N, CA, C, O and the ligand as a Tripos MOL2 file, in Angstrom:
@<TRIPOS>MOLECULE
protein
  301   299    76     0     0
PROTEIN
NO_CHARGES

@<TRIPOS>ATOM
      1 N         155.9050  162.5120   45.7060 N.3       1 MET1
      2 CA        155.5240  163.1080   46.9830 C.3       1 MET1
      3 C         154.1070  162.6950   47.3730 C.2       1 MET1
      4 O         153.7920  162.5710   48.5570 O.2       1 MET1
      5 N         153.2610  162.4850   46.3730 N.am      2 ASP2
      6 CA        151.8910  162.0570   46.6680 C.3       2 ASP2
      7 C         151.8800  160.7400   47.4380 C.2       2 ASP2
      8 O         151.0910  160.5520   48.3640 O.2       2 ASP2
      9 N         152.7680  159.8350   47.0380 N.am      3 LEU3
     10 CA        152.8130  158.5240   47.6840 C.3       3 LEU3
     11 C         153.1390  158.6720   49.1650 C.2       3 LEU3
     12 O         152.5230  158.0190   50.0070 O.2       3 LEU3
     13 N         154.0880  159.5130   49.4770 N.am      4 GLN4
     14 CA        154.4720  159.7110   50.8710 C.3       4 GLN4
     15 C         153.3000  160.2500   51.6960 C.2       4 GLN4
     16 O         153.0790  159.8260   52.8300 O.2       4 GLN4
     17 N         152.5700  161.1680   51.1240 N.am      5 LEU5
     18 CA        151.4230  161.7300   51.8330 C.3       5 LEU5
     19 C         150.3790  160.6520   52.0970 C.2       5 LEU5
     20 O         149.7840  160.6080   53.1740 O.2       5 LEU5
     21 N         150.1580  159.7900   51.1190 N.am      6 ASP6
     22 CA        149.1840  158.7180   51.2930 C.3       6 ASP6
     23 C         149.5930  157.8000   52.4340 C.2       6 ASP6
     24 O         148.7680  157.4250   53.2670 O.2       6 ASP6
     25 N         150.8620  157.4430   52.4680 N.am      7 MET7
     26 CA        151.3300  156.5420   53.5160 C.3       7 MET7
     27 C         151.2100  157.2110   54.8780 C.2       7 MET7
     28 O         150.8730  156.5680   55.8720 O.2       7 MET7
     29 N         151.4820  158.4790   54.9100 N.am      8 PHE8
     30 CA        151.3670  159.2280   56.1570 C.3       8 PHE8
     31 C         149.9300  159.1520   56.6710 C.2       8 PHE8
     32 O         149.7030  158.9930   57.8700 O.2       8 PHE8
     33 N         148.9890  159.2630   55.7850 N.am      9 ASP9
     34 CA        147.5780  159.2080   56.1720 C.3       9 ASP9
     35 C         147.2120  157.8400   56.7460 C.2       9 ASP9
     36 O         146.4370  157.7430   57.6980 O.2       9 ASP9
     37 N         147.7710  156.7970   56.1630 N.am     10 ILE10
     38 CA        147.4380  155.4500   56.6210 C.3      10 ILE10
     39 C         147.9680  155.2140   58.0330 C.2      10 ILE10
     40 O         147.2810  154.6450   58.8810 O.2      10 ILE10
     41 N         149.1850  155.6530   58.2680 N.am     11 ILE11
     42 CA        149.8030  155.4170   59.5690 C.3      11 ILE11
     43 C         149.1470  156.2870   60.6390 C.2      11 ILE11
     44 O         148.8580  155.8150   61.7380 O.2      11 ILE11
     45 N         148.9200  157.5230   60.3230 N.am     12 ASN12
     46 CA        148.3650  158.4540   61.2970 C.3      12 ASN12
     47 C         146.9230  158.8110   60.9350 C.2      12 ASN12
     48 O         146.6700  159.7210   60.1460 O.2      12 ASN12
     49 N         146.0030  158.0840   61.5200 N.am     13 THR13
     50 CA        144.5990  158.4100   61.2960 C.3      13 THR13
     51 C         144.1810  159.4330   62.3480 C.2      13 THR13
     52 O         143.3740  159.1520   63.2330 O.2      13 THR13
     53 N         144.7400  160.5950   62.2270 N.am     14 LYS14
     54 CA        144.5310  161.5950   63.2630 C.3      14 LYS14
     55 C         143.2520  162.3880   62.9980 C.2      14 LYS14
     56 O         143.0750  162.9780   61.9320 O.2      14 LYS14
     57 N         142.3760  162.3860   63.9840 N.am     15 ASN15
     58 CA        141.1250  163.1280   63.8660 C.3      15 ASN15
     59 C         141.3900  164.6260   63.8790 C.2      15 ASN15
     60 O         142.2180  165.1140   64.6480 O.2      15 ASN15
     61 N         140.6900  165.3370   63.0360 N.am     16 ASP16
     62 CA        140.7700  166.7960   63.1010 C.3      16 ASP16
     63 C         140.1290  167.3020   64.3810 C.2      16 ASP16
     64 O         140.6160  168.2420   65.0100 O.2      16 ASP16
     65 N         139.0330  166.6650   64.7540 N.am     17 ILE17
     66 CA        138.3430  167.0310   65.9930 C.3      17 ILE17
     67 C         138.4540  165.8510   66.9520 C.2      17 ILE17
     68 O         137.8500  164.8050   66.7140 O.2      17 ILE17
     69 N         139.2150  166.0040   68.0290 N.am     18 PRO18
     70 CA        139.4000  164.8830   68.9610 C.3      18 PRO18
     71 C         138.0940  164.4980   69.6500 C.2      18 PRO18
     72 O         137.2140  165.3340   69.8540 O.2      18 PRO18
     73 N         137.9860  163.2220   70.0030 N.am     19 ASP19
     74 CA        136.8120  162.7390   70.7260 C.3      19 ASP19
     75 C         136.6740  163.4770   72.0520 C.2      19 ASP19
     76 O         137.6680  163.7970   72.7060 O.2      19 ASP19
     77 N         135.4610  163.7350   72.4290 N.am     20 LYS20
     78 CA        135.2030  164.3910   73.7250 C.3      20 LYS20
     79 C         134.9890  163.3480   74.8160 C.2      20 LYS20
     80 O         135.2130  163.6230   75.9940 O.2      20 LYS20
     81 N         134.5600  162.1680   74.4290 N.am     21 GLU21
     82 CA        134.3750  161.1140   75.4190 C.3      21 GLU21
     83 C         134.6200  159.7460   74.7790 C.2      21 GLU21
     84 O         134.5720  159.5820   73.5600 O.2      21 GLU21
     85 N         134.8830  158.7770   75.6500 N.am     22 ILE22
     86 CA        135.1190  157.4130   75.1860 C.3      22 ILE22
     87 C         133.7690  156.7840   74.8590 C.2      22 ILE22
     88 O         132.8400  156.8940   75.6590 O.2      22 ILE22
     89 N         133.6340  156.1300   73.7140 N.am     23 PRO23
     90 CA        132.3680  155.4640   73.3900 C.3      23 PRO23
     91 C         131.9590  154.5000   74.5030 C.2      23 PRO23
     92 O         132.8080  153.8240   75.0840 O.2      23 PRO23
     93 N         130.6780  154.4360   74.7960 N.am     24 THR24
     94 CA        130.2070  153.6830   75.9670 C.3      24 THR24
     95 C         130.4660  152.1820   75.8360 C.2      24 THR24
     96 O         130.5580  151.4830   76.8450 O.2      24 THR24
     97 N         130.5830  151.6840   74.6170 N.am     25 TYR25
     98 CA        130.8040  150.2440   74.4310 C.3      25 TYR25
     99 C         132.2640  149.8590   74.6210 C.2      25 TYR25
    100 O         132.6050  148.6770   74.5640 O.2      25 TYR25
    101 N         133.1270  150.8390   74.8460 N.am     26 ILE26
    102 CA        134.5480  150.5530   75.0160 C.3      26 ILE26
    103 C         134.8540  150.2490   76.4710 C.2      26 ILE26
    104 O         134.4510  150.9820   77.3740 O.2      26 ILE26
    105 N         135.5750  149.1550   76.6820 N.am     27 LYS27
    106 CA        136.0750  148.8310   78.0170 C.3      27 LYS27
    107 C         137.5920  148.8550   77.9570 C.2      27 LYS27
    108 O         138.2220  147.9930   77.3450 O.2      27 LYS27
    109 N         138.1580  149.8490   78.5980 N.am     28 LEU28
    110 CA        139.6060  149.9720   78.5820 C.3      28 LEU28
    111 C         140.2260  149.0810   79.6430 C.2      28 LEU28
    112 O         139.7100  148.9490   80.7530 O.2      28 LEU28
    113 N         141.3430  148.4750   79.2770 N.am     29 LYS29
    114 CA        142.1130  147.7490   80.2860 C.3      29 LYS29
    115 C         142.9010  148.7550   81.1250 C.2      29 LYS29
    116 O         143.0430  149.9230   80.7610 O.2      29 LYS29
    117 N         143.4050  148.2700   82.2480 N.am     30 ASP30
    118 CA        144.0640  149.1660   83.1990 C.3      30 ASP30
    119 C         145.1850  149.9880   82.5680 C.2      30 ASP30
    120 O         145.3620  151.1660   82.8810 O.2      30 ASP30
    121 N         145.9230  149.3590   81.6940 N.am     31 ASN31
    122 CA        147.0810  150.0550   81.1420 C.3      31 ASN31
    123 C         146.7580  150.8150   79.8490 C.2      31 ASN31
    124 O         147.6440  151.3820   79.2100 O.2      31 ASN31
    125 N         145.4950  150.8130   79.4830 N.am     32 GLN32
    126 CA        145.1230  151.4860   78.2520 C.3      32 GLN32
    127 C         144.5110  152.8510   78.5250 C.2      32 GLN32
    128 O         143.9140  153.0960   79.5740 O.2      32 GLN32
    129 N         144.6780  153.7140   77.5600 N.am     33 SER33
    130 CA        143.9820  154.9880   77.5660 C.3      33 SER33
    131 C         143.2920  155.1270   76.2210 C.2      33 SER33
    132 O         143.6080  154.4230   75.2630 O.2      33 SER33
    133 N         142.3500  156.0440   76.1730 N.am     34 TRP34
    134 CA        141.6880  156.3120   74.9050 C.3      34 TRP34
    135 C         142.4410  157.4330   74.2150 C.2      34 TRP34
    136 O         142.6530  158.4990   74.7920 O.2      34 TRP34
    137 N         142.8430  157.1860   72.9720 N.am     35 CYS35
    138 CA        143.4480  158.2770   72.2140 C.3      35 CYS35
    139 C         142.3290  158.9880   71.4610 C.2      35 CYS35
    140 O         141.7290  158.4040   70.5580 O.2      35 CYS35
    141 N         142.0400  160.2300   71.8120 N.am     36 PRO36
    142 CA        140.9370  160.9510   71.1780 C.3      36 PRO36
    143 C         141.2300  161.3380   69.7340 C.2      36 PRO36
    144 O         140.3290  161.7430   69.0000 O.2      36 PRO36
    145 N         142.4720  161.2130   69.3360 N.am     37 TYR37
    146 CA        142.8360  161.5510   67.9520 C.3      37 TYR37
    147 C         142.7960  160.3260   67.0560 C.2      37 TYR37
    148 O         142.4510  160.4260   65.8780 O.2      37 TYR37
    149 N         143.1480  159.1660   67.6080 N.am     38 CYS38
    150 CA        143.1140  157.9230   66.8290 C.3      38 CYS38
    151 C         141.7600  157.2320   66.9560 C.2      38 CYS38
    152 O         141.4250  156.3710   66.1430 O.2      38 CYS38
    153 N         140.9860  157.6000   67.9650 N.am     39 SER39
    154 CA        139.7070  156.9610   68.2550 C.3      39 SER39
    155 C         139.8760  155.4660   68.4810 C.2      39 SER39
    156 O         139.1400  154.6520   67.9240 O.2      39 SER39
    157 N         140.8390  155.1260   69.2890 N.am     40 LYS40
    158 CA        141.0350  153.7260   69.6730 C.3      40 LYS40
    159 C         141.7840  153.6390   70.9930 C.2      40 LYS40
    160 O         142.4620  154.5830   71.4000 O.2      40 LYS40
    161 N         141.6540  152.4810   71.6650 N.am     41 PRO41
    162 CA        142.4060  152.2980   72.9040 C.3      41 PRO41
    163 C         143.8800  152.1180   72.5910 C.2      41 PRO41
    164 O         144.2450  151.3380   71.7110 O.2      41 PRO41
    165 N         144.7070  152.8250   73.2970 N.am     42 VAL42
    166 CA        146.1450  152.6970   73.0760 C.3      42 VAL42
    167 C         146.8490  152.6250   74.4220 C.2      42 VAL42
    168 O         146.3050  153.0380   75.4450 O.2      42 VAL42
    169 N         148.0510  152.1000   74.4060 N.am     43 ILE43
    170 CA        148.9120  152.1470   75.5760 C.3      43 ILE43
    171 C         149.9300  153.2400   75.3210 C.2      43 ILE43
    172 O         150.7840  153.1160   74.4430 O.2      43 ILE43
    173 N         149.8380  154.2880   76.0770 N.am     44 PHE44
    174 CA        150.7700  155.3930   75.8890 C.3      44 PHE44
    175 C         152.1730  154.9290   76.2570 C.2      44 PHE44
    176 O         152.3910  154.3080   77.2970 O.2      44 PHE44
    177 N         153.1110  155.2440   75.3840 N.am     45 ILE45
    178 CA        154.4860  154.7740   75.5380 C.3      45 ILE45
    179 C         155.3330  155.8730   76.1680 C.2      45 ILE45
    180 O         155.2460  157.0430   75.7950 O.2      45 ILE45
    181 N         156.1470  155.4690   77.1240 N.am     46 LYS46
    182 CA        157.0090  156.4350   77.8070 C.3      46 LYS46
    183 C         158.0290  157.0480   76.8550 C.2      46 LYS46
    184 O         158.7230  156.3480   76.1180 O.2      46 LYS46
    185 N         158.0960  158.3560   76.8920 N.am     47 ASP47
    186 CA        159.1050  159.0870   76.1400 C.3      47 ASP47
    187 C         160.1430  159.5510   77.1550 C.2      47 ASP47
    188 O         159.9790  160.5770   77.8160 O.2      47 ASP47
    189 N         161.2160  158.7670   77.2590 N.am     48 GLN48
    190 CA        162.2190  159.0330   78.2990 C.3      48 GLN48
    191 C         162.8190  160.4180   78.1650 C.2      48 GLN48
    192 O         163.0860  161.0850   79.1640 O.2      48 GLN48
    193 N         163.0300  160.8460   76.9430 N.am     49 ALA49
    194 CA        163.7040  162.1260   76.7110 C.3      49 ALA49
    195 C         162.8920  163.2940   77.2410 C.2      49 ALA49
    196 O         163.4510  164.2840   77.7110 O.2      49 ALA49
    197 N         161.5610  163.1770   77.1640 N.am     50 HIS50
    198 CA        160.7270  164.3150   77.5350 C.3      50 HIS50
    199 C         159.9410  164.0860   78.8220 C.2      50 HIS50
    200 O         159.2220  164.9760   79.2740 O.2      50 HIS50
    201 N         160.0740  162.8940   79.4190 N.am     51 GLY51
    202 CA        159.3900  162.6280   80.6740 C.3      51 GLY51
    203 C         157.8830  162.6060   80.5440 C.2      51 GLY51
    204 O         157.1740  162.9510   81.4890 O.2      51 GLY51
    205 N         157.3900  162.2120   79.4020 N.am     52 ILE52
    206 CA        155.9420  162.1380   79.1740 C.3      52 ILE52
    207 C         155.6320  160.7870   78.5300 C.2      52 ILE52
    208 O         156.5320  159.9850   78.2830 O.2      52 ILE52
    209 N         154.3550  160.5480   78.2620 N.am     53 ARG53
    210 CA        153.9560  159.3780   77.4990 C.3      53 ARG53
    211 C         153.3270  159.8360   76.1960 C.2      53 ARG53
    212 O         152.7380  160.9130   76.1110 O.2      53 ARG53
    213 N         153.4680  158.9830   75.1750 N.am     54 ARG54
    214 CA        152.9400  159.3440   73.8640 C.3      54 ARG54
    215 C         152.1330  158.2080   73.2750 C.2      54 ARG54
    216 O         152.4220  157.0340   73.5070 O.2      54 ARG54
    217 N         151.1150  158.5730   72.5080 N.am     55 CYS55
    218 CA        150.3870  157.5930   71.7200 C.3      55 CYS55
    219 C         151.3270  157.0380   70.6580 C.2      55 CYS55
    220 O         151.9650  157.8040   69.9370 O.2      55 CYS55
    221 N         151.4190  155.7080   70.5540 N.am     56 PRO56
    222 CA        152.3420  155.1110   69.5830 C.3      56 PRO56
    223 C         151.9030  155.3240   68.1320 C.2      56 PRO56
    224 O         152.6990  155.1320   67.2120 O.2      56 PRO56
    225 N         150.6670  155.7100   67.9240 N.am     57 TYR57
    226 CA        150.1610  155.8910   66.5620 C.3      57 TYR57
    227 C         150.2880  157.3280   66.0820 C.2      57 TYR57
    228 O         150.8470  157.5850   65.0150 O.2      57 TYR57
    229 N         149.7740  158.2560   66.8650 N.am     58 CYS58
    230 CA        149.7730  159.6460   66.4050 C.3      58 CYS58
    231 C         150.7970  160.5020   67.1340 C.2      58 CYS58
    232 O         151.0220  161.6570   66.7730 O.2      58 CYS58
    233 N         151.4240  159.9220   68.1760 N.am     59 ASN59
    234 CA        152.5140  160.6110   68.8670 C.3      59 ASN59
    235 C         152.0490  161.7470   69.7750 C.2      59 ASN59
    236 O         152.8580  162.5440   70.2520 O.2      59 ASN59
    237 N         150.7510  161.8130   70.0060 N.am     60 ILE60
    238 CA        150.2650  162.8680   70.9010 C.3      60 ILE60
    239 C         150.7230  162.5660   72.3170 C.2      60 ILE60
    240 O         150.8260  161.4000   72.6970 O.2      60 ILE60
    241 N         150.9950  163.5800   73.0900 N.am     61 SER61
    242 CA        151.4560  163.3450   74.4620 C.3      61 SER61
    243 C         150.2700  163.2850   75.4260 C.2      61 SER61
    244 O         149.1830  163.7900   75.1430 O.2      61 SER61
    245 N         150.5190  162.6470   76.5790 N.am     62 ASP62
    246 CA        149.4500  162.5330   77.5700 C.3      62 ASP62
    247 C         149.2330  163.8530   78.3030 C.2      62 ASP62
    248 O         148.3710  163.9430   79.1780 O.2      62 ASP62
    249 N         149.9910  164.8530   77.9620 N.am     63 LYS63
    250 CA        149.7800  166.1870   78.5240 C.3      63 LYS63
    251 C         148.7900  166.9810   77.6650 C.2      63 LYS63
    252 O         148.4020  168.0950   78.0180 O.2      63 LYS63
    253 N         148.3990  166.4090   76.5630 N.am     64 ASP64
    254 CA        147.4700  167.0990   75.6690 C.3      64 ASP64
    255 C         146.1150  167.2930   76.3500 C.2      64 ASP64
    256 O         145.6100  166.3980   77.0270 O.2      64 ASP64
    257 N         145.5500  168.4600   76.1590 N.am     65 TYR65
    258 CA        144.2810  168.8030   76.8010 C.3      65 TYR65
    259 C         143.2000  167.7670   76.5060 C.2      65 TYR65
    260 O         142.5170  167.3090   77.4220 O.2      65 TYR65
    261 N         143.0430  167.3990   75.2560 N.am     66 SER66
    262 CA        141.9690  166.4780   74.8730 C.3      66 SER66
    263 C         142.2130  165.0700   75.3980 C.2      66 SER66
    264 O         141.2670  164.3570   75.7330 O.2      66 SER66
    265 N         143.4770  164.6680   75.4690 N.am     67 VAL67
    266 CA        143.8070  163.3490   76.0260 C.3      67 VAL67
    267 C         143.4120  163.3030   77.4920 C.2      67 VAL67
    268 O         142.8220  162.3240   77.9510 O.2      67 VAL67
    269 N         143.7320  164.3500   78.2180 N.am     68 LYS68
    270 CA        143.3620  164.4130   79.6360 C.3      68 LYS68
    271 C         141.8460  164.4320   79.7950 C.2      68 LYS68
    272 O         141.2900  163.7200   80.6320 O.2      68 LYS68
    273 N         141.1940  165.2390   78.9980 N.am     69 MET69
    274 CA        139.7470  165.3850   79.0980 C.3      69 MET69
    275 C         139.0440  164.0460   78.9010 C.2      69 MET69
    276 O         138.2060  163.6470   79.7100 O.2      69 MET69
    277 N         139.3960  163.3600   77.8180 N.am     70 VAL70
    278 CA        138.6670  162.1560   77.4550 C.3      70 VAL70
    279 C         138.9300  161.0270   78.4500 C.2      70 VAL70
    280 O         138.0850  160.1520   78.6390 O.2      70 VAL70
    281 N         140.0810  161.0490   79.0720 N.am     71 ASN71
    282 CA        140.4240  159.9970   80.0330 C.3      71 ASN71
    283 C         140.1710  160.4160   81.4890 C.2      71 ASN71
    284 O         140.4220  159.6440   82.4150 O.2      71 ASN71
    285 N         139.6830  161.6200   81.6770 N.am     72 ASN72
    286 CA        139.4330  162.1370   83.0260 C.3      72 ASN72
    287 C         140.6660  162.0650   83.9070 C.2      72 ASN72
    288 O         140.6000  161.6810   85.0750 O.2      72 ASN72
    289 N         141.7800  162.4380   83.3270 N.am     73 ARG73
    290 CA        143.0300  162.3870   84.0890 C.3      73 ARG73
    291 C         143.6440  163.7770   84.1650 C.2      73 ARG73
    292 O         144.1890  164.2910   83.1880 O.2      73 ARG73
    293 N         143.5450  164.3510   85.3080 N.am     74 TRP74
    294 CA        144.1130  165.6990   85.4560 C.3      74 TRP74
    295 C         145.3640  165.6870   86.3110 C.2      74 TRP74
    296 O         146.0280  166.7150   86.4380 O.2      74 TRP74
    297 N         145.6990  164.5600   86.8940 N.am     75 LEU75
    298 CA        146.8850  164.5230   87.7310 C.3      75 LEU75
    299 C         147.9700  163.6860   87.0930 C.2      75 LEU75
    300 O         149.0520  163.5390   87.6610 O.2      75 LEU75
    301 ZN        146.7440  158.5610   68.9490 Zn       76 ZN76
@<TRIPOS>BOND
     1     1     2 1
     2     2     3 1
     3     3     4 2
     4     3     5 am
     5     5     6 1
     6     6     7 1
     7     7     8 2
     8     7     9 am
     9     9    10 1
    10    10    11 1
    11    11    12 2
    12    11    13 am
    13    13    14 1
    14    14    15 1
    15    15    16 2
    16    15    17 am
    17    17    18 1
    18    18    19 1
    19    19    20 2
    20    19    21 am
    21    21    22 1
    22    22    23 1
    23    23    24 2
    24    23    25 am
    25    25    26 1
    26    26    27 1
    27    27    28 2
    28    27    29 am
    29    29    30 1
    30    30    31 1
    31    31    32 2
    32    31    33 am
    33    33    34 1
    34    34    35 1
    35    35    36 2
    36    35    37 am
    37    37    38 1
    38    38    39 1
    39    39    40 2
    40    39    41 am
    41    41    42 1
    42    42    43 1
    43    43    44 2
    44    43    45 am
    45    45    46 1
    46    46    47 1
    47    47    48 2
    48    47    49 am
    49    49    50 1
    50    50    51 1
    51    51    52 2
    52    51    53 am
    53    53    54 1
    54    54    55 1
    55    55    56 2
    56    55    57 am
    57    57    58 1
    58    58    59 1
    59    59    60 2
    60    59    61 am
    61    61    62 1
    62    62    63 1
    63    63    64 2
    64    63    65 am
    65    65    66 1
    66    66    67 1
    67    67    68 2
    68    67    69 am
    69    69    70 1
    70    70    71 1
    71    71    72 2
    72    71    73 am
    73    73    74 1
    74    74    75 1
    75    75    76 2
    76    75    77 am
    77    77    78 1
    78    78    79 1
    79    79    80 2
    80    79    81 am
    81    81    82 1
    82    82    83 1
    83    83    84 2
    84    83    85 am
    85    85    86 1
    86    86    87 1
    87    87    88 2
    88    87    89 am
    89    89    90 1
    90    90    91 1
    91    91    92 2
    92    91    93 am
    93    93    94 1
    94    94    95 1
    95    95    96 2
    96    95    97 am
    97    97    98 1
    98    98    99 1
    99    99   100 2
   100    99   101 am
   101   101   102 1
   102   102   103 1
   103   103   104 2
   104   103   105 am
   105   105   106 1
   106   106   107 1
   107   107   108 2
   108   107   109 am
   109   109   110 1
   110   110   111 1
   111   111   112 2
   112   111   113 am
   113   113   114 1
   114   114   115 1
   115   115   116 2
   116   115   117 am
   117   117   118 1
   118   118   119 1
   119   119   120 2
   120   119   121 am
   121   121   122 1
   122   122   123 1
   123   123   124 2
   124   123   125 am
   125   125   126 1
   126   126   127 1
   127   127   128 2
   128   127   129 am
   129   129   130 1
   130   130   131 1
   131   131   132 2
   132   131   133 am
   133   133   134 1
   134   134   135 1
   135   135   136 2
   136   135   137 am
   137   137   138 1
   138   138   139 1
   139   139   140 2
   140   139   141 am
   141   141   142 1
   142   142   143 1
   143   143   144 2
   144   143   145 am
   145   145   146 1
   146   146   147 1
   147   147   148 2
   148   147   149 am
   149   149   150 1
   150   150   151 1
   151   151   152 2
   152   151   153 am
   153   153   154 1
   154   154   155 1
   155   155   156 2
   156   155   157 am
   157   157   158 1
   158   158   159 1
   159   159   160 2
   160   159   161 am
   161   161   162 1
   162   162   163 1
   163   163   164 2
   164   163   165 am
   165   165   166 1
   166   166   167 1
   167   167   168 2
   168   167   169 am
   169   169   170 1
   170   170   171 1
   171   171   172 2
   172   171   173 am
   173   173   174 1
   174   174   175 1
   175   175   176 2
   176   175   177 am
   177   177   178 1
   178   178   179 1
   179   179   180 2
   180   179   181 am
   181   181   182 1
   182   182   183 1
   183   183   184 2
   184   183   185 am
   185   185   186 1
   186   186   187 1
   187   187   188 2
   188   187   189 am
   189   189   190 1
   190   190   191 1
   191   191   192 2
   192   191   193 am
   193   193   194 1
   194   194   195 1
   195   195   196 2
   196   195   197 am
   197   197   198 1
   198   198   199 1
   199   199   200 2
   200   199   201 am
   201   201   202 1
   202   202   203 1
   203   203   204 2
   204   203   205 am
   205   205   206 1
   206   206   207 1
   207   207   208 2
   208   207   209 am
   209   209   210 1
   210   210   211 1
   211   211   212 2
   212   211   213 am
   213   213   214 1
   214   214   215 1
   215   215   216 2
   216   215   217 am
   217   217   218 1
   218   218   219 1
   219   219   220 2
   220   219   221 am
   221   221   222 1
   222   222   223 1
   223   223   224 2
   224   223   225 am
   225   225   226 1
   226   226   227 1
   227   227   228 2
   228   227   229 am
   229   229   230 1
   230   230   231 1
   231   231   232 2
   232   231   233 am
   233   233   234 1
   234   234   235 1
   235   235   236 2
   236   235   237 am
   237   237   238 1
   238   238   239 1
   239   239   240 2
   240   239   241 am
   241   241   242 1
   242   242   243 1
   243   243   244 2
   244   243   245 am
   245   245   246 1
   246   246   247 1
   247   247   248 2
   248   247   249 am
   249   249   250 1
   250   250   251 1
   251   251   252 2
   252   251   253 am
   253   253   254 1
   254   254   255 1
   255   255   256 2
   256   255   257 am
   257   257   258 1
   258   258   259 1
   259   259   260 2
   260   259   261 am
   261   261   262 1
   262   262   263 1
   263   263   264 2
   264   263   265 am
   265   265   266 1
   266   266   267 1
   267   267   268 2
   268   267   269 am
   269   269   270 1
   270   270   271 1
   271   271   272 2
   272   271   273 am
   273   273   274 1
   274   274   275 1
   275   275   276 2
   276   275   277 am
   277   277   278 1
   278   278   279 1
   279   279   280 2
   280   279   281 am
   281   281   282 1
   282   282   283 1
   283   283   284 2
   284   283   285 am
   285   285   286 1
   286   286   287 1
   287   287   288 2
   288   287   289 am
   289   289   290 1
   290   290   291 1
   291   291   292 2
   292   291   293 am
   293   293   294 1
   294   294   295 1
   295   295   296 2
   296   295   297 am
   297   297   298 1
   298   298   299 1
   299   299   300 2
@<TRIPOS>SUBSTRUCTURE
     1 MET1         2 RESIDUE 1 A MET
     2 ASP2         6 RESIDUE 1 A ASP
     3 LEU3        10 RESIDUE 1 A LEU
     4 GLN4        14 RESIDUE 1 A GLN
     5 LEU5        18 RESIDUE 1 A LEU
     6 ASP6        22 RESIDUE 1 A ASP
     7 MET7        26 RESIDUE 1 A MET
     8 PHE8        30 RESIDUE 1 A PHE
     9 ASP9        34 RESIDUE 1 A ASP
    10 ILE10       38 RESIDUE 1 A ILE
    11 ILE11       42 RESIDUE 1 A ILE
    12 ASN12       46 RESIDUE 1 A ASN
    13 THR13       50 RESIDUE 1 A THR
    14 LYS14       54 RESIDUE 1 A LYS
    15 ASN15       58 RESIDUE 1 A ASN
    16 ASP16       62 RESIDUE 1 A ASP
    17 ILE17       66 RESIDUE 1 A ILE
    18 PRO18       70 RESIDUE 1 A PRO
    19 ASP19       74 RESIDUE 1 A ASP
    20 LYS20       78 RESIDUE 1 A LYS
    21 GLU21       82 RESIDUE 1 A GLU
    22 ILE22       86 RESIDUE 1 A ILE
    23 PRO23       90 RESIDUE 1 A PRO
    24 THR24       94 RESIDUE 1 A THR
    25 TYR25       98 RESIDUE 1 A TYR
    26 ILE26      102 RESIDUE 1 A ILE
    27 LYS27      106 RESIDUE 1 A LYS
    28 LEU28      110 RESIDUE 1 A LEU
    29 LYS29      114 RESIDUE 1 A LYS
    30 ASP30      118 RESIDUE 1 A ASP
    31 ASN31      122 RESIDUE 1 A ASN
    32 GLN32      126 RESIDUE 1 A GLN
    33 SER33      130 RESIDUE 1 A SER
    34 TRP34      134 RESIDUE 1 A TRP
    35 CYS35      138 RESIDUE 1 A CYS
    36 PRO36      142 RESIDUE 1 A PRO
    37 TYR37      146 RESIDUE 1 A TYR
    38 CYS38      150 RESIDUE 1 A CYS
    39 SER39      154 RESIDUE 1 A SER
    40 LYS40      158 RESIDUE 1 A LYS
    41 PRO41      162 RESIDUE 1 A PRO
    42 VAL42      166 RESIDUE 1 A VAL
    43 ILE43      170 RESIDUE 1 A ILE
    44 PHE44      174 RESIDUE 1 A PHE
    45 ILE45      178 RESIDUE 1 A ILE
    46 LYS46      182 RESIDUE 1 A LYS
    47 ASP47      186 RESIDUE 1 A ASP
    48 GLN48      190 RESIDUE 1 A GLN
    49 ALA49      194 RESIDUE 1 A ALA
    50 HIS50      198 RESIDUE 1 A HIS
    51 GLY51      202 RESIDUE 1 A GLY
    52 ILE52      206 RESIDUE 1 A ILE
    53 ARG53      210 RESIDUE 1 A ARG
    54 ARG54      214 RESIDUE 1 A ARG
    55 CYS55      218 RESIDUE 1 A CYS
    56 PRO56      222 RESIDUE 1 A PRO
    57 TYR57      226 RESIDUE 1 A TYR
    58 CYS58      230 RESIDUE 1 A CYS
    59 ASN59      234 RESIDUE 1 A ASN
    60 ILE60      238 RESIDUE 1 A ILE
    61 SER61      242 RESIDUE 1 A SER
    62 ASP62      246 RESIDUE 1 A ASP
    63 LYS63      250 RESIDUE 1 A LYS
    64 ASP64      254 RESIDUE 1 A ASP
    65 TYR65      258 RESIDUE 1 A TYR
    66 SER66      262 RESIDUE 1 A SER
    67 VAL67      266 RESIDUE 1 A VAL
    68 LYS68      270 RESIDUE 1 A LYS
    69 MET69      274 RESIDUE 1 A MET
    70 VAL70      278 RESIDUE 1 A VAL
    71 ASN71      282 RESIDUE 1 A ASN
    72 ASN72      286 RESIDUE 1 A ASN
    73 ARG73      290 RESIDUE 1 A ARG
    74 TRP74      294 RESIDUE 1 A TRP
    75 LEU75      298 RESIDUE 1 A LEU
    76 ZN76       301 GROUP 0 **** ****
């Protein structure tokens, strides 16, 4: 079971405390958003079943409060 937990950690580098803002040296492309949990630019992937988008790494949805905050997207 320890091995599985280790692999889980490698795949999901999820921050306990999400980023409050995008680092100033980051330039996001049009289709990218900042994932405050992964601390990297990601392209949120459409989740057809739920009508939302998700980070491909940590699976957080774009409806998440911190995701909206860090990307300044409220609509
Ligand atoms: Zn993420």
